[in-house]
N, C-alpha and C positions, 0 to 999 in steps of 0.2 A: 602208232608204231612206225608208220611210213614217215611221219614228220621227224621222228627221232633219227631214223636212218639217213634222211636227207641232211639233217644237221651234222651228223657224223661225217658224211661224205663232203659236206661243205668245209668242215674243219680240215679234212684230209687235203682237199684241193688247195686251201690257203697254206697249209703246212708244207706241201710239196713245192708250192710257188716260192715261199720264203727260203726253204732249204736249197732249192735249185738255184735261185738267184745268188745266194751267199756262196754256194759251192762253185758255181761257174765263174762268179766274180773273183773268188779266191784263186781259182786255177789260172785265170787270165792275169790277175794282179801279180802273183808270185813270179810268173815268167816274164812279165814286163819289168819288174824290179830287177830281176837277174839280167835282163837285157840291158838296162841302163848301167848296171854295175860292171858288167863284162864287156860292154860295147859290141856284143854280137848275140845273135839269136839263132839257135840251131833249128833244123827243119821240124823236129818233133815238138819243140817248144812253140814254134810258130803255129803249128796245127792246133795245139792246145789253146793258144790265145784266141785265134779266130773261131775255134769251136766253142769256147766259153762265151764269147760275145754273141755268136749266132743263137746259142741256146737261151741266153738271157732274153733276147728278142722273141724267141719262140714261146718261152714261158709267159712273157707279158701278153702275147696275143691269145694264148690258151686261157689265161686268167680273164682277159677282157671278154672273150667269147663265153666263158663260163658264166659270168655275171649277166650277160645279155640273155642267155638261154634260161638261167634260173630265175631272174627277177624281172626280165622284160621280154618274156616269151611272145607276147602279143604285140610287141612294138615293131613297126615297120620303119626301117632306117632308110635314109636317102641312098639311092643306088651308087652314087659317086663315093659316099663314105664307105660303103661295103666294098667297092672296087679297090679303093686305096688300102683298106685294111687287109683284103685278101692278097693284094700284090706284096705287101710286107710279109704276109703269111708264106707266100711262095718263096720269097727270098730267104727268110730265116729257116724254113723247113728244109728246102732243098740244099741250102748251104750246109746246114747241120749234118745232113745225111752224107753229102760228099766229103766233108771234112773228116767225119768219122771213118768213112771208107778209105780216105787217103792215109789216115793213121794206121788202119789195119794193114794196108799195103806196105807202109813204112816199116812196121814191125816185121812183116814177112821178109822183106828184102834185107833188113838189118840183122835179123836173128837166124833165119833158116840157112841151112847149108845144103846146096845141091851142086852137082858137078856139070850141069847142062850149060853150054856156052851162052845161050840166051839169058839164063838166070845171072850168070857172071856179068854179062853186059848191062843188065838192069841194075844189079847190085853196085856196079862201078859208077853208074849214073843215077844213084838213088835220089839225090836232091832234085835233079832235073825232072825225073819221072814223077815224083810226088808233087812238085810245083805245077807241072802240066795238068795233073789230075785235079788239083785244087782250083785251077783257073778255067781250063778249056771246057770240060764237060759241064761244070757248074754254070758257066756263061751260056752255053747252048741250052741247058735245061731251063734256066730262069727265063731266057728270052722266049723260048717256045711256049712255056706255060703262061707267061705274061700275055703274049698275043692270043693264046687260046682263051684265057680268062676274059680278056676284053671282048672277044667274039661272043662268049657265053652271056656276058652282061648285056651286050647290045641286043642279042636275040631275046633275052629275058625281058628287057625293058620294052621292046617292041610288042612282045606278047601281052605284057601287062596293059599297055595302052589300047590294044585291040579288044581285049576281053575284060568285062567287068566282073569282079569277084567280091564276095563279102569278106568280112574281117577274118573269120576262121579259115576260109580257103586261102587267104593271103599268107597266113602263118604256115599252113601246110605247104604252100608253094615255096616259101622261104626255106623250110627244112629240106624239101626235095631238091631244091636248087643247090643248097650247100652240100648235100650228099653226093650229087652228081659231080659237082665241082671238085670235092675232095678226092673222089675216085679218079677223076681225070688227072689231078695233080700227082697222085701217088703212082700212076702208071710209069712215069719216068724215073721212079725210084727203084724199079726192077733192076736196071743195070748195076747201080752201086750195091744193091742187096746181093746180087749174084757174085760180084767181085769180092764182097766181104766173105761170102760163104766159101768161095774158091781159096781165098787167102787163109781162112781158118783151117780148111782141110789140108792145104799144103804145109802149113805150120805144124799141124798135128802129125802129118807124115814125116816131117823133118825131125820132130821130137821122138817119134817111134824109132826112126833110123839111128838117131844119136844114142838113144837108150840101149838099143841092141849092141852098138859098138862099145858102150861103156860097160856092159855086162861082161865083156871079155877082158876087162882091165880091173886091177885092184884099186878100189876107190877108198881113199882115206878121209875124204870130206865130201860135202855136198857139191855136186858139179854146178858151177855158175851158169853154164850154158843151159842146163835143164831148168834151172830157176828162171832164167830169162824167157825160155820157151813157155813155161807154165804161166808166168805173169802176163805175157802177151796173149796167150790163149784165153785167160780169164777175161781180159779186157775185150777181146774180139767176140767171144761167146756172149758176154753180157750185152754188148751192143746189139747183136742179132736178136736176143731175147727181148730186150726192152723195145726195140724197133717193132717187133711183132706185136707186143702189147699196145704200142702206139697205133698200129693199123686197126687192131681190134677195137680200141677206144674210139677211133674215127667212125667206124661202122656203127657202134652202139650210140654214139652221140648224134650223128646226123641222119640216121635211118628212120626218123619219126617214130621212135619208141616212146615209152612213158618218160616223165620227168626224172624219175628215180634211176632208170636205166641210163639215161643221158648223163646224169651226174656221175654214175659209176664209170661210164666211158671216159669222162673228163679226168677222173683220177688215174685211169690207165694211161691216158695221153700224157699227163704230167710226169708219170714215172720215167718215161724215156729220157727227156732232157735233164732230169734230176738224178735218177739212179745211176745211169751210166757214167756221168761226170764224177759222182762220189766214188765209184769204183776206180776210175782213172786216178783220182787223188790217192786212194789207198794203195794202189799198186805202182805208183810212181815214187821213187825214193826221195827225190827232191821235194815234191809236193807233200809227201807224208811227213818228212822232217819239219817242213814249215808249218804244217797243221799241228803237229805235236808241240812245236815251240809256241804257237798261238794259244793252244790249250793250256800249257803250263803257265803262260803269262796271265790268262784269264783266271786260273785257279789261284794264283798269287794275289791278283787284284781282289778276288772275292774274299780270300782270307784276310787281306789287309783291311777291307771295308768292315768285316765282322769284328776285327780287333779294335 
C-alpha cells in the first residue's frame, strides 16, 4: 500500500513540475512577446516576467531535491555542490516571494481608493515604489542569507572533520542540517508575508467601502471597480494560502520524518510556484485570452491530425 502511495505522490510531483514550468514559462513568454511588439513593458508585466522566471528556477530545484531525497537518500554529496545548489535555492525562493509581494502591493496601490495623503503619494509614485521593493529588500535578503548559508556550511564542514560518524548518522545530519537551513532562510520571508497580509486587508477594506457607496446608487450593470477588487483579492489570497502550504511542505520534507511524509511535503512545496501562477493566468485578462487562443489552436491541430 505504501509503495502505491509513493508512486502516486511521485506522479504528482512530476505533474506539478511540468505544469508549473509550462505555466510560468507561458506567463513570462506572453509578456515578453507583448514587450517586443509594443516596445514597452508595464510594471505589472515586468513583475509577472521575473516572477515566472524565478519560479521556474525554484521548481527545478524542488524537483532536483525531490529526486535526491527519494532515490539517493543515503548519498552524501560534496559540500561545495550543496552550497552552490542552496545558494540558487535562496535566490529563486526569496526572489519569488518578494516579486509576488511586489505584485500584491501593486494591486493595492493601483485598485484601492483611500483619501489619506500618504496613500495618494504612494499611488502617484507606484512604479518607483514597486521597483524599489523588487530590488532593495530582495538584494538585502539574498546577501544576508547567502552569508549566513556560507557560515552554516563552514561550521558544518568543520564539525564533520572533527567527529567521525557512520553512514546512517551522516544521513540524519544531512536532514537536520537542511531543516535548520530552511528555517533560517524562511525567517527573512516574514516581512514580505506581513506586507502581503496588510495589502490584502487594505484591499478588502477598500472593497467594503466601495460596496457600501455603490449600495446607495442604482446600478444597471456590474461595477468594474468591484470586479478589479475581487480579481486582485483572489490573486493575493491564493498567494498567501499557497505560500503557507509551501512552509508546511518544507517542515514535512526536512524534519526527518518518513519517506512518505517527505514526499507529501514535496507535493505541497510544488503547489506554491505552480498553483499561484496558474491563478494569475486565469485572473489576468491578457494572459487568459492568450491561453484560450493557444487552447483553440491546439484543438484545431488535434482535429486536423485526426482527420
